[in-house]
Each structure stands twice: as structure tokens, then as C-alpha cells.
Residue, then its C-alpha position, 0 to 999 in steps of 0.5 A: m527463398f524471400f517468402n521462407s524468409l518473411w515466413w520465417t520471421a512472422c512465425n517464429k516470434p517468442n511466444k512472450p507475453e509481455v509481463n505488466h509488474h505494476q498488474r501483477r503486484i495488484e494481484y498479489i496484494r489483494k483486498i482484504p474482505g470486511e467492513s470499515n468503521p468509520i474513523p472521528i474525523k478528530t482521530a484522522q486529524q491528529g494522525e496526519v499532523l503525527i504523520a506530517y512530523s515524521d519521515c512517512y513521507t520520505c517513502h509513501k505518497e497519499d496517491k501514489d507508489s514510490v519507494g512504499p505503496a502509497f496511503k491510498a492503496i493501504a485505505e483500499r486494503y485494509p478495512a478500518q477495524p481495531v483488529y488492522i489498525d494495530l495490526l499496522a500500528q505495531k508495523v509501523i513500529s517494528g517495520g517489516k517486509g512482504s505485505w507489499g512485495n520486497a520492499s523493507m519498512s523501516a522500523h520506527p521504535k520511538v513512535s508509541m503504539a498510541e501515536a501509530r494507532l492514530m497514524v493508521s486511522y488517518i491513513l485508514s480515513l482515506k479510502g473515502d467512506s471511512i470518516k464520520 
């Protein structure tokens, strides 16, 4: 009887693999292929100042995920190309949801397109090889 109960306990464990939600997010959010264009250091610095005076750091951190994705994760996902800079700048202004899971990004309608481009340029410069 003891061996039967031991066998029952050992062999009837539910076969549920542990779900690593962080890994699922990484698989869902794939890097967009393409080469990055160099970002002028002055452009990156101007964007850094604009971000410092905005509410970006309420939801984003440079190195780690918070409410929103880390700036470095954004830089790793998107190539520094004009089309993606414009796309992300529009996302800064309009807000949105779905690009990084279910978290919503609030709209920033008072930020101009030129300012948003500078902010995005700074973020994409964090990739490391993007500054000239």
C-alpha cells in the first residue's frame, strides 16, 4: 500500500510547465530587422534634456522594465532609421497600447513632432553603436 501511494504521488503530478512571463514577453516582442543610422551626439543630447523635463521617467527607466519598457529595450528593438523615429515620435504624441504588451502609454499632445523626434533619437542612441 505504501508503494502504491508513493507511486501515485510521484507519477500523478500535473504536467504543467512553469510559465516564464518575462520570456513570453521577449518572444512576443521581436527585434525589427534593419541597420541603424548614426545619431548625431548633439541630437541625442537634446533629446535627453527633453526627456529629463518630461514625465517619461514616470513609466520608463533606462536599463530596466517598469510600467513601460526600458529605453534600452526600445533601442534594441527598433533600428535608428527615419521611418522608425517618426513612428515612435508619433507614438509619444498620440500614446497607444499593444506594442509592448497590454500596458498603455499616455498621450503627450503638447510635445511637438520635432521634440518627439529628438526624444526618440536619444532613446535609440542608447543602443550603443548608434551615436556618431
